[in-house]
C-alpha positions as CSV (number, residue, x, y, z in Angstrom):
1,M,54.9,29.9,-11.0
2,K,55.4,30.1,-14.7
3,K,52.1,30.3,-16.6
4,K,53.1,27.0,-18.6
5,H,54.1,25.2,-15.4
6,L,50.8,26.2,-13.7
7,E,48.6,25.0,-16.7
8,C,50.6,21.8,-16.4
9,F,50.0,21.4,-12.5
10,L,46.2,22.2,-13.1
11,F,46.1,19.6,-15.9
12,I,47.6,17.2,-13.6
13,I,45.3,17.7,-10.4
14,C,42.2,17.6,-13.1
15,G,43.2,14.3,-14.2
16,L,43.7,12.9,-10.8
17,L,40.1,14.4,-9.7
18,L,38.8,13.1,-12.8
19,C,40.2,9.6,-12.1
20,G,39.3,9.4,-8.5
21,A,35.5,10.5,-9.6
22,N,35.3,7.6,-12.1
23,G,36.6,5.3,-9.8
24,M,34.3,6.4,-6.9
25,A,31.4,6.2,-9.8
26,Q,32.5,2.6,-10.5
27,E,32.7,1.7,-6.6
28,N,29.1,3.1,-6.4
29,V,27.5,1.7,-9.4
30,S,24.4,0.0,-8.3
31,G,20.7,-0.9,-9.2
32,E,19.2,-3.9,-10.2
33,M,20.3,-4.3,-13.6
34,Y,24.1,-3.6,-12.3
35,D,23.1,-6.3,-9.2
36,L,21.6,-9.1,-11.6
37,A,25.2,-9.3,-13.2
38,K,27.0,-10.1,-10.0
39,I,28.1,-13.5,-9.3
40,K,26.8,-14.6,-5.6
41,N,28.5,-17.2,-3.3
42,G,26.9,-19.3,-0.8
43,V,23.2,-18.5,-1.9
44,H,20.9,-21.6,-2.3
45,N,17.1,-21.1,-4.2
46,R,14.4,-22.9,-2.5
47,R,10.7,-22.9,-2.9
48,V,7.6,-23.9,-0.7
49,S,4.4,-24.4,-2.9
50,S,1.3,-25.9,-2.9
51,Y,2.5,-28.7,-5.4
52,D,0.6,-32.2,-5.4
53,R,3.0,-34.2,-3.0
54,T,1.7,-37.4,-4.8
55,G,2.6,-36.5,-8.1
56,G,-1.0,-35.4,-9.8
57,N,-2.4,-32.6,-10.7
58,A,-4.0,-31.3,-7.4
59,D,-1.6,-28.6,-6.9
60,H,-3.5,-26.5,-4.0
61,L,-4.6,-26.5,-0.7
62,S,-8.0,-27.1,-0.3
63,G,-11.2,-27.2,2.6
64,I,-9.7,-24.1,4.1
65,K,-13.1,-23.6,6.5
66,P,-14.5,-20.5,8.1
67,G,-12.5,-19.4,10.8
68,E,-9.6,-21.8,10.0
69,T,-5.8,-20.7,10.0
70,R,-3.6,-22.3,7.8
71,T,0.3,-22.0,7.7
72,I,1.3,-22.1,3.9
73,A,5.0,-21.6,4.7
74,E,7.4,-22.5,7.8
75,I,11.0,-21.7,6.9
76,S,14.1,-22.3,9.3
77,G,17.5,-20.6,9.5
78,A,18.2,-17.3,7.7
79,G,17.3,-16.1,3.8
80,V,15.5,-13.7,2.0
81,I,11.9,-14.2,0.5
82,S,12.1,-13.0,-3.1
83,H,8.8,-14.1,-5.1
84,I,5.4,-14.8,-3.7
85,W,2.7,-16.0,-6.0
86,I,-1.0,-16.7,-4.9
87,T,-4.4,-17.4,-6.6
88,I,-7.5,-18.3,-4.7
89,S,-10.9,-20.4,-5.3
90,P,-14.0,-19.3,-5.3
91,E,-13.7,-16.0,-7.0
92,P,-14.6,-12.9,-5.2
93,N,-18.1,-12.6,-6.1
94,Q,-18.5,-15.8,-3.5
95,L,-15.2,-15.5,-1.5
96,N,-14.6,-12.0,0.1
97,R,-10.7,-11.5,-0.2
98,S,-10.9,-8.7,2.4
99,D,-11.6,-11.5,4.8
100,V,-9.1,-13.7,3.9
101,I,-5.9,-12.4,6.5
102,L,-2.4,-12.8,5.3
103,R,0.1,-12.7,8.2
104,M,3.9,-12.8,8.2
105,Y,6.3,-13.8,11.2
106,W,10.0,-13.4,11.1
107,D,12.9,-14.9,13.4
108,N,10.4,-16.8,15.4
109,K,8.5,-13.9,16.8
110,S,5.3,-14.6,18.6
111,Y,3.6,-11.7,16.6
112,P,3.3,-11.0,13.2
113,S,5.3,-8.2,11.2
114,V,2.9,-8.4,8.1
115,E,-1.0,-8.4,8.8
116,S,-3.7,-7.7,5.9
117,P,-6.7,-8.8,4.2
118,I,-4.9,-10.4,0.9
119,G,-6.7,-8.7,-1.8
120,P,-5.7,-5.2,-0.4
121,F,-2.4,-6.3,0.4
122,F,-1.8,-7.4,-3.5
123,G,-3.6,-4.5,-4.7
124,Q,-7.5,-5.4,-4.8
125,G,-9.8,-3.3,-2.8
126,W,-13.3,-3.9,-1.8
127,N,-13.2,-7.6,-2.9
128,E,-13.4,-6.5,-6.6
129,Q,-11.4,-8.1,-9.4
130,Y,-9.2,-5.7,-11.8
131,N,-5.7,-6.0,-13.1
132,Y,-3.0,-3.9,-11.3
133,A,1.0,-3.8,-11.8
134,S,3.4,-1.9,-10.0
135,M,7.0,-2.4,-9.5
136,P,6.8,-4.9,-6.3
137,L,2.9,-6.0,-6.7
138,S,0.8,-7.3,-9.2
139,A,-2.9,-8.5,-9.7
140,G,-3.5,-10.4,-12.9
141,P,-3.8,-11.2,-15.4
142,G,-6.9,-13.3,-15.6
143,N,-8.8,-9.9,-14.3
144,G,-7.0,-9.4,-11.1
145,T,-6.8,-13.2,-10.2
146,G,-3.1,-14.0,-10.2
147,L,-1.6,-12.1,-7.0
148,S,2.1,-11.8,-6.8
149,S,4.7,-10.0,-4.7
150,Y,8.5,-9.4,-5.5
151,F,9.0,-7.6,-2.2
152,S,12.6,-8.4,-1.0
153,M,11.3,-10.2,2.9
154,P,14.8,-10.9,4.9
155,F,14.6,-13.1,8.1
156,A,17.7,-14.4,10.2
157,N,15.9,-17.0,12.0
158,G,13.2,-18.6,10.8
159,A,10.3,-17.3,8.5
160,K,6.3,-18.4,8.8
161,I,3.0,-17.3,6.3
162,E,0.2,-18.1,7.6
163,V,-3.9,-17.0,6.1
164,E,-6.7,-17.2,8.1
165,N,-10.1,-17.5,6.7
166,Q,-12.6,-14.8,8.1
167,S,-15.3,-15.3,5.6
168,D,-18.3,-17.2,5.6
169,V,-17.4,-19.4,2.8
170,E,-14.9,-22.2,2.5
171,I,-11.7,-21.8,0.4
172,N,-12.0,-25.0,-1.9
173,A,-8.6,-24.0,-3.6
174,F,-5.3,-22.2,-2.3
175,Y,-2.8,-22.2,-5.0
176,F,0.6,-20.4,-3.9
177,Y,4.3,-20.3,-4.4
178,V,6.8,-18.8,-1.9
179,D,10.7,-18.4,-3.3
180,Y,13.5,-17.9,-1.2
181,Q,17.0,-17.8,-1.2
182,E,18.5,-19.8,1.6
183,M,21.7,-18.5,3.2
184,K,24.0,-19.3,6.3
185,K,24.0,-16.0,7.7
186,L,22.1,-13.1,6.8
187,P,24.0,-9.9,6.3
188,Q,23.5,-7.4,9.1
189,D,22.4,-4.3,7.6
190,M,19.0,-6.4,6.3
191,G,16.0,-4.9,7.7
192,R,12.5,-6.6,8.2
193,F,9.8,-6.2,6.0
194,H,6.4,-5.0,7.5
195,A,2.9,-4.3,5.9
196,W,0.0,-3.4,8.2
197,Y,-3.9,-2.8,6.6
198,N,-6.1,0.1,8.3
199,H,-9.4,1.1,7.8
200,E,-11.7,3.7,8.9
201,L,-15.1,5.4,8.2
202,T,-14.1,9.1,8.8
203,Q,-16.1,11.6,10.3
204,A,-16.9,14.9,8.6
205,G,-16.6,18.1,10.6
206,P,-18.9,19.8,12.9
207,D,-19.9,22.1,10.2
208,G,-20.4,19.4,7.6
209,E,-19.0,18.5,4.4
210,T,-17.5,22.1,3.6
211,E,-15.3,21.0,0.6
212,W,-14.7,23.7,-2.0
213,G,-17.0,25.9,0.2
214,V,-19.9,24.6,-1.3
215,T,-21.7,24.2,1.8
216,G,-19.4,26.6,4.2
217,T,-16.0,27.9,5.2
218,P,-13.5,25.2,5.2
219,K,-11.4,25.6,8.0
220,E,-7.4,25.3,8.6
221,N,-5.6,22.0,9.6
222,K,-2.1,22.6,11.1
223,D,-1.5,19.6,13.5
224,G,-2.9,16.8,11.5
225,A,-4.8,15.4,14.6
226,K,-7.6,14.1,12.9
227,N,-6.4,12.9,9.9
228,Y,-6.4,9.3,8.5
229,V,-3.4,7.0,9.5
230,F,-1.6,5.0,7.0
231,A,1.1,3.8,9.8
232,D,2.2,4.3,12.9
233,I,5.3,3.1,13.7
234,K,8.2,2.8,16.4
235,G,11.4,1.9,15.6
236,K,14.2,2.6,13.1
237,G,13.7,2.0,9.3
238,H,12.4,3.4,6.2
239,F,9.1,3.5,4.5
240,I,8.5,2.3,1.1
241,G,4.8,2.3,-0.2
242,I,1.1,2.8,0.0
243,N,-1.8,1.4,-1.5
244,Y,-4.7,3.5,-0.8
245,Y,-8.5,2.6,-1.4
246,V,-11.3,5.2,-1.1
247,H,-15.0,4.8,-1.3
248,C,-16.7,8.5,-1.7
249,P,-20.1,8.5,-1.2
250,T,-20.8,11.9,-2.6
251,P,-19.7,13.3,-6.2
252,M,-17.6,15.7,-4.7
253,W,-13.9,15.6,-5.2
254,Y,-12.6,13.2,-2.3
255,G,-8.6,14.3,-2.7
256,E,-8.5,17.7,-1.4
257,G,-6.5,16.1,1.5
258,D,-2.8,16.4,2.2
259,D,-0.4,14.1,3.3
260,M,1.6,14.9,6.8
261,W,4.6,12.8,7.8
262,F,5.7,13.0,11.3
263,I,9.3,11.9,11.8
264,D,11.2,10.8,15.3
265,G,8.5,12.0,17.4
266,E,7.5,15.2,15.8
267,K,4.6,17.6,16.8
268,T,4.3,19.7,13.9
269,P,5.2,17.4,10.8
270,S,8.0,18.2,8.6
271,L,6.8,16.6,5.2
272,I,3.4,18.2,3.9
273,G,1.9,17.5,0.8
274,T,-0.6,19.8,-1.5
275,G,-3.2,17.5,-2.2
276,T,-4.1,13.8,-2.2
277,E,-3.7,13.5,-6.2
278,D,0.0,15.0,-6.0
279,F,1.0,12.9,-3.4
280,F,0.4,10.2,-5.8
281,N,2.2,11.9,-8.6
282,T,-1.0,12.7,-10.6
283,S,-3.2,15.9,-11.0
284,W,-6.4,17.7,-11.5
285,C,-8.4,15.2,-9.9
286,P,-7.9,12.4,-12.6
287,K,-10.9,9.6,-13.2
288,E,-8.6,7.5,-15.6
289,V,-6.9,4.0,-15.2
290,F,-3.0,4.8,-15.2
291,L,-0.4,2.3,-13.9
292,H,3.3,3.2,-13.5
293,P,5.8,0.7,-11.9
294,Y,6.0,3.4,-8.8
295,F,2.6,5.0,-8.8
296,G,-1.0,4.9,-10.4
297,Y,-4.8,4.7,-10.5
298,P,-5.6,1.1,-11.1
299,R,-9.2,1.3,-10.4
300,V,-11.4,4.6,-10.6
301,N,-14.5,6.0,-9.8
302,N,-16.6,6.0,-13.3
303,D,-19.8,6.7,-11.6
304,I,-21.1,10.6,-11.2
305,G,-18.5,13.3,-10.6
306,W,-16.3,11.6,-7.8
307,L,-18.9,9.0,-6.4
308,G,-17.8,5.5,-5.8
309,R,-14.5,3.6,-5.7
310,T,-10.9,4.6,-6.3
311,H,-7.6,2.7,-5.8
312,L,-4.3,4.7,-5.7
313,Y,-0.7,3.7,-5.1
314,R,2.6,4.9,-4.5
315,F,6.1,3.1,-3.9
316,F,9.2,4.9,-2.8
317,I,11.6,2.9,-4.5
318,N,14.0,5.8,-5.1
319,D,12.9,8.1,-2.3
320,P,12.1,6.1,0.7
321,V,11.3,7.9,3.9
322,F,13.9,7.3,6.6
323,F,13.2,7.4,10.4
324,E,15.2,6.9,13.5
325,T,12.9,6.1,16.3
326,S,9.5,6.6,15.0
327,L,7.1,7.7,12.1
328,K,3.5,8.5,11.7
329,V,2.0,8.9,8.4
330,T,-1.3,10.3,7.7
331,I,-3.6,12.3,5.2
332,E,-6.7,14.5,5.1
333,H,-9.6,13.1,4.2
334,G,-10.9,16.2,2.5
335,H,-9.4,19.7,3.3
336,D,-9.4,19.6,7.1
337,N,-10.9,16.1,7.6
338,N,-14.3,17.6,6.3
339,L,-15.4,14.6,4.5
340,T,-17.1,11.3,5.4
341,L,-15.1,8.4,3.3
342,D,-14.8,4.7,3.8
343,L,-10.6,4.6,3.6
344,G,-8.8,1.9,3.6
345,S,-4.9,1.2,3.0
346,V,-2.1,-1.2,3.4
347,A,1.6,0.3,4.1
348,Y,4.8,-1.2,3.4
349,W,8.1,-0.5,5.2
350,Y,11.4,-2.0,6.4
351,Q,12.6,-2.0,10.5
352,S,15.8,-2.8,11.8
353,E,14.2,-5.5,13.5
354,A,11.0,-7.7,13.3
355,S,8.5,-5.4,15.2
356,Q,4.6,-5.5,16.6
357,L,2.1,-4.0,14.4
358,P,-0.7,-1.7,15.8
359,I,-4.2,-3.5,16.3
360,A,-5.9,-4.7,13.3
361,P,-9.5,-3.5,11.9
362,T,-11.9,-6.2,12.6
363,K,-14.0,-7.8,10.1
364,E,-17.0,-5.4,11.0
365,V,-14.8,-2.5,10.4
366,R,-13.9,-3.7,7.2
367,K,-17.4,-4.6,5.9
368,L,-18.1,-3.0,2.8
369,K,-20.2,0.0,2.2
370,P,-22.8,0.0,-0.5
371,F,-22.8,2.3,-3.6
372,I,-24.7,5.3,-3.4
373,G,-26.6,5.7,-7.0
374,V,-29.0,7.5,-9.0
375,R,-31.7,6.5,-6.6
376,E,-30.6,8.1,-3.6
377,I,-29.1,11.1,-5.4
378,H,-32.9,11.6,-6.5
379,Q,-34.2,11.1,-2.9
380,W,-31.7,13.8,-1.8
381,R,-33.4,15.8,-4.7
382,D,-36.8,15.3,-3.3
383,E,-35.9,16.2,0.0
384,W,-34.4,19.4,-1.1
385,R,-37.3,20.2,-3.1
386,K,-39.4,19.8,-0.1
387,S,-37.1,22.3,1.8
388,K,-37.8,24.9,-0.6
389,G,-41.4,24.7,-0.5
390,N,-41.9,21.7,-3.1
391,N,-42.5,23.9,-6.2
392,P,-43.1,21.9,-9.1
393,Q,-40.8,23.9,-11.5
394,L,-37.6,23.6,-9.0
395,W,-34.6,22.9,-11.1
396,G,-32.0,22.3,-8.4
397,N,-29.8,25.1,-8.0
398,E,-32.1,27.8,-6.5
399,K,-30.5,29.3,-3.5
């Protein structure tokens, strides 16, 4: 082939490839802002809310007594819940939002696929109030009192949302919106939304809390058998996020623990991280409030060292973790699980069908741990001084 003809041939081939690539790019364009412009057919907006049916201004449910379960939304047919907003009275200093349980049922199942204390679900740990803003969830403004969710929650054959008051105080006002899109038939590829709360007071190892080699030699952890569990899922789906609540009773850094992911029955995790703050997209033991749509620290422990409470979150919006038959998501509590920590978490994921959750932690397990403070640290120092002979000039770092 002559050079001139070859150049012409290559030019045509490149043009065809470029046109094909452009066509593919146009076909594959997606994303929220792109999808927002699409005109939909056969979709009708619907809402269940606590508005006053008399036309007055008492727009809330009232008198939810201790031990009572109240259904706030019961929807028939097919659709997708796209927005939930809730606010409650009395406020957390009287009503423990970790003892108000939120449950959601899909497709007329007898078991919930969402079960979590209402505070931790929306990003409020330990019955505290603070503003929190992520892409799918928020709390505030109003110092964390307005609770919102923008997770898509599809259902093909009915949905039910209920709350149970496990506290010792009556809920005198429960305001809510549940907005959804009603449709004749749900597309087949729509998963079912799941969320599960776990809570554990972890145990230090037999050699004590050996973090950073301060009190002993740290050991190795290769199998993750004693890790804290975010989720233990059976079925097919993809994992999309975590709210993680850490109450640390020591000034030592709590975050040397690595995340470990066991996908489809793996004995050895195929995804292993390098530290808690690394997994949550931060670095170097942070102690500052930081809010990103996908990750952040909305509450940090500004006590002594890392003593106190921290809330971390990460949502896998662009990088969900996929599984075909099962997924177990875990994290160490300190390197090689050598720290005693009070841990709580809410994990969020989608499955191909509405599935049953692991057993929920009881009210006793969820019970708030008291703060460790200056008095306790001074008492520790007193015991240390006595163990060193009670010399009145002991400074505190003597061997």
